KEVEXVO-479385 format. One record per residue (C-alpha): x, y, z. Coordinates in steps of 0.5 Angstrom, whole numbers, padded with zeros to 4 digits, always signed. Layout:
residues N
XYZ;...
END
This chain:
residues 435
-0034-0042+0004;-0029-0046+0006;-0024-0043+0011;-0017-0041+0008;-0011-0047+0008;-0006-0046+0013;-0001-0041+0011;+0006-0044+0010;+0011-0044+0015;+0015-0038+0017;+0022-0037+0014;+0028-0040+0017;+0030-0034+0020;+0024-0029+0022;+0024-0022+0020;+0022-0021+0028;+0029-0024+0030;+0033-0020+0025;+0029-0014+0027;+0031-0015+0034;+0038-0016+0033;+0038-0009+0029;+0035-0005+0034;+0040-0008+0039;+0045-0006+0034;+0043+0001+0034;+0040+0003+0040;+0046+0006+0043;+0047+0012+0039;+0042+0018+0038;+0037+0016+0032;+0037+0024+0030;+0045+0024+0029;+0050+0021+0024;+0054+0016+0026;+0061+0013+0023;+0059+0007+0020;+0064+0001+0023;+0068-0002+0018;+0064-0009+0018;+0058-0006+0016;+0056-0005+0009;+0056+0003+0007;+0050+0005+0002;+0053+0004-0005;+0053+0011-0008;+0054+0008-0015;+0048+0004-0015;+0043+0008-0011;+0041+0016-0012;+0041+0021-0006;+0034+0022-0004;+0034+0029-0007;+0037+0027-0014;+0032+0021-0015;+0026+0026-0014;+0029+0031-0018;+0030+0025-0024;+0023+0024-0023;+0021+0031-0024;+0025+0031-0030;+0021+0025-0033;+0014+0028-0031;+0017+0034-0035;+0019+0030-0041;+0012+0026-0041;+0006+0031-0040;+0002+0027-0044;+0002+0021-0039;+0005+0024-0033;+0003+0029-0028;+0006+0030-0021;+0003+0033-0015;+0006+0036-0008;+0002+0034-0002;+0004+0037+0005;+0001+0036+0012;+0004+0038+0019;+0002+0036+0026;+0004+0038+0032;+0010+0042+0030;+0012+0036+0025;+0011+0037+0017;+0012+0032+0012;+0012+0033+0004;+0010+0028-0001;+0010+0027-0009;+0005+0023-0012;+0006+0022-0019;+0000+0020-0024;+0000+0016-0030;-0006+0016-0035;-0005+0013-0042;-0011+0017-0044;-0012+0023-0040;-0018+0025-0043;-0022+0019-0040;-0019+0020-0033;-0026+0020-0029;-0028+0014-0033;-0031+0010-0028;-0029+0004-0032;-0022+0004-0031;-0018+0000-0026;-0015+0005-0021;-0008+0003-0018;-0004+0006-0012;+0003+0004-0011;+0007+0006-0005;+0015+0006-0004;+0020+0008+0001;+0015+0007+0007;+0021+0005+0011;+0027+0009+0011;+0033+0004+0010;+0029+0000+0004;+0033+0004-0001;+0031-0001-0007;+0024+0000-0007;+0024+0008-0009;+0029+0006-0014;+0024+0001-0017;+0019+0006-0017;+0023+0010-0022;+0025+0004-0026;+0017+0003-0027;+0016+0010-0029;+0021+0010-0034;+0018+0003-0037;+0011+0006-0037;+0013+0013-0040;+0019+0012-0044;+0019+0004-0045;+0025+0003-0042;+0026-0005-0044;+0027-0011-0039;+0032-0016-0042;+0029-0021-0046;+0021-0019-0045;+0017-0016-0051;+0013-0010-0047;+0009-0008-0053;+0004-0013-0051;+0002-0009-0045;+0001-0003-0049;-0007-0004-0049;-0007-0006-0042;-0004+0001-0040;-0010+0004-0043;-0015+0001-0038;-0011+0004-0032;-0010+0010-0028;-0004+0009-0024;-0002+0013-0018;+0006+0012-0015;+0008+0015-0009;+0016+0014-0010;+0018+0016-0003;+0013+0016+0002;+0018+0017+0008;+0023+0022+0006;+0025+0024+0013;+0027+0017+0015;+0030+0016+0008;+0035+0022+0010;+0036+0019+0017;+0039+0013+0013;+0043+0017+0008;+0046+0021+0015;+0049+0014+0017;+0043+0011+0021;+0043+0005+0016;+0038+0001+0021;+0033+0006+0022;+0026+0005+0019;+0022+0010+0022;+0020+0017+0020;+0023+0024+0022;+0020+0023+0029;+0021+0016+0031;+0015+0013+0029;+0014+0007+0024;+0009+0009+0019;+0007+0002+0018;+0004+0002+0025;+0001+0008+0025;-0006+0006+0022;-0012+0005+0026;-0014-0003+0025;-0012-0006+0031;-0007+0000+0033;-0003+0000+0039;-0003-0007+0040;+0004-0010+0042;+0006-0017+0042;+0011-0020+0047;+0017-0018+0043;+0015-0011+0042;+0021-0006+0041;+0020+0001+0040;+0026+0002+0036;+0022-0002+0030;+0015-0001+0031;+0013+0005+0035;+0006+0006+0033;+0006+0014+0035;+0001+0017+0040;-0005+0016+0036;-0008+0013+0030;-0006+0018+0024;-0002+0022+0029;+0004+0022+0023;+0003+0027+0017;+0005+0022+0012;+0000+0017+0014;-0005+0023+0014;-0003+0024+0007;-0004+0017+0005;-0010+0016+0008;-0013+0022+0005;-0011+0019-0002;-0014+0012-0001;-0020+0016+0001;-0021+0020-0005;-0017+0016-0011;-0021+0010-0008;-0016+0005-0012;-0018-0002-0014;-0011-0005-0013;-0006-0002-0007;+0001-0005-0007;+0006-0003-0001;+0013-0004-0003;+0018-0007+0002;+0024-0010+0002;+0027-0016+0007;+0025-0022+0004;+0021-0024-0003;+0014-0025-0002;+0007-0023-0004;+0002-0022+0002;-0005-0020+0002;-0009-0018+0009;-0009-0020+0014;-0002-0017+0018;-0005-0017+0025;-0008-0024+0025;-0006-0031+0022;-0012-0031+0017;-0014-0029+0011;-0021-0026+0009;-0027-0030+0008;-0030-0031+0002;-0030-0030-0005;-0025-0023-0005;-0020-0027-0001;-0020-0033-0007;-0019-0027-0012;-0013-0024-0008;-0010-0031-0007;-0011-0032-0015;-0008-0026-0017;-0002-0027-0013;-0001-0034-0014;-0001-0032-0022;+0004-0027-0021;+0008-0032-0017;+0008-0037-0022;+0009-0033-0028;+0014-0029-0026;+0018-0032-0020;+0017-0040-0022;+0013-0040-0015;+0019-0038-0011;+0016-0033-0007;+0012-0034-0001;+0004-0032-0002;-0001-0031+0004;-0003-0027+0009;+0003-0022+0012;+0001-0025+0019;+0001-0032+0017;+0007-0032+0013;+0012-0028+0016;+0012-0031+0023;+0010-0025+0027;+0004-0021+0027;+0004-0013+0026;-0002-0008+0028;-0004-0002+0025;-0001-0003+0018;-0003+0000+0012;-0006-0006+0008;-0010-0008+0014;-0014-0001+0014;-0014-0001+0006;-0018-0008+0006;-0022-0007+0013;-0024+0001+0013;-0022+0003+0006;-0025-0003+0002;-0020-0003-0003;-0022-0010-0007;-0014-0012-0007;-0009-0009-0002;-0002-0012-0003;+0004-0012+0001;+0010-0014-0004;+0017-0016-0001;+0022-0015-0006;+0029-0017-0004;+0032-0020+0003;+0039-0022+0004;+0038-0027+0010;+0046-0029+0010;+0048-0022+0012;+0050-0020+0019;+0044-0018+0023;+0048-0011+0024;+0049-0010+0017;+0042-0007+0015;+0044-0004+0008;+0046-0011+0006;+0040-0014+0009;+0035-0010+0006;+0038-0008-0001;+0042-0011-0007;+0050-0009-0006;+0052-0011-0013;+0050-0008-0020;+0048-0015-0022;+0043-0017-0017;+0041-0010-0017;+0039-0010-0024;+0036-0017-0023;+0031-0015-0018;+0029-0008-0021;+0028-0012-0028;+0024-0018-0024;+0020-0014-0020;+0018-0009-0026;+0016-0015-0029;+0012-0017-0023;+0008-0010-0023;+0006-0011-0031;+0004-0018-0030;+0000-0015-0024;-0004-0010-0028;-0006-0015-0033;-0008-0020-0028;-0012-0015-0024;-0015-0012-0030;-0017-0019-0032;-0020-0021-0025;-0023-0015-0022;-0031-0016-0024;-0034-0011-0028;-0039-0009-0022;-0033-0008-0017;-0030-0003-0022;-0036+0001-0023;-0038+0001-0016;-0032+0005-0014;-0034+0011-0018;-0030+0017-0021;-0024+0021-0018;-0026+0026-0013;-0024+0030-0007;-0017+0033-0007;-0014+0028-0012;-0011+0033-0017;-0009+0032-0024;-0006+0038-0026;+0000+0038-0022;-0002+0044-0017;+0001+0044-0010;-0004+0042-0004;-0002+0044+0003;-0006+0041+0009;-0005+0043+0016;-0007+0038+0021;-0004+0042+0028;-0012+0042+0030;-0013+0035+0028;-0010+0030+0032;-0010+0023+0031;-0015+0021+0036;-0020+0026+0033;-0018+0023+0026;-0020+0016+0030;-0026+0019+0032;-0028+0022+0026;-0027+0015+0023;-0031+0012+0028;-0037+0017+0026;-0036+0015+0019;-0037+0008+0020;-0043+0009+0025;-0046+0013+0020;-0045+0007+0015;-0048+0003+0019;-0054+0007+0021;-0055+0008+0013;-0055+0000+0012;-0060+0000+0018;-0065+0005+0015;-0065+0002+0008;-0067-0005+0011;-0072-0001+0015;-0075+0002+0009;-0075-0005+0005;-0078-0008+0011;-0083-0003+0011;-0085-0003+0004;-0086-0011+0004;-0090-0010+0010;-0094-0005+0006;-0094-0009+0000;-0097-0015+0004;-0102-0011+0007;-0105-0008+0001;-0105-0015-0002;-0109-0017+0004;-0114-0012+0003;-0115-0013-0005;-0116-0020-0003;-0121-0019+0002;-0125-0014-0003;-0125-0019-0008;-0128-0024-0004;-0133-0019-0002;-0135-0017-0009;-0136-0025-0010;-0141-0026-0005;-0145-0020-0007;
END
């Protein structure tokens, strides 16, 4: 297969330059304490954005009103004195066939970075559309009803609850979790590598892969749910990204072409080709190491892992973080929500059309800890450090390789035995012919 075409040039104002400026703007104050917002900085638009507790309560109420199609589970994890709690909402249009391996399984994560409030608002709006048929202006949603019957969708509406709380307390530029780690640098693929312009305020990867409870929960969910499509939703620009983030290339072969085809179709149908499409590492203008999407492609073997960037104001001042990452007026807010809800519906349709039947069946039915009945789960990780997680992951990969070698050995042994028996049979035939 020919190598992928060179990625498009990075946007005029790289997010990396923006990120460095943001870090310089806020490093002078403690991250854990609320600070007075300068008059030149846009505050959170309280008439547009729900407080984190209110947003999650509204999601709980939505689930309670729609028990036929929605369930919600609360998952907790802790590591070395730091705990996290995460809500996982499952949409299943026909619950009785939940374990049917023919369904497309989709995992969506919002709010991984605290300052990107618009992403969790999008999660809530998408759940309203899926369940209570909230309308998108000018769009007939009835055509998508049949598609939803073939999907199981898990939504994590606010992956980084503690980080979101820091932002609501006044740290408008903070993207990290409750103890200062960037959750999108805490995964094991190329973990810990630092570029020349590395800044710990923006990209602290933690003490080891999966040192953070939030990342541990998401890793367990990816392993047990085994999604066919994954989307990590961010803001900062408008883009549709596929692997890789840690290098300036896309994967080789047919899987890469399928992913690019899906993204280009979404871009053409919903955005009139206005979004950046390509690898995160090639299109953004900087490399990111230890990201969720790269892990889900390389290790978890998700066929289609994507990163969606849903909004960015490049004209905003570099210290005006809320305005840079979130719409600040109702017209823009509604436009972004409607446009990206539609993008997800088109993604569902494209995924259902594009994924080969074999890929869907090979993923198997739901298993392990993924619950569907709304019970509360708790996992305590104090005795299991990120380093040990990395060792276990390496052991898993090693066992997979051993299994592959064993299968090859058995196949070659069978072929040799077949050839040997054929040779004996021919010799006996010759001997009987000479008698």
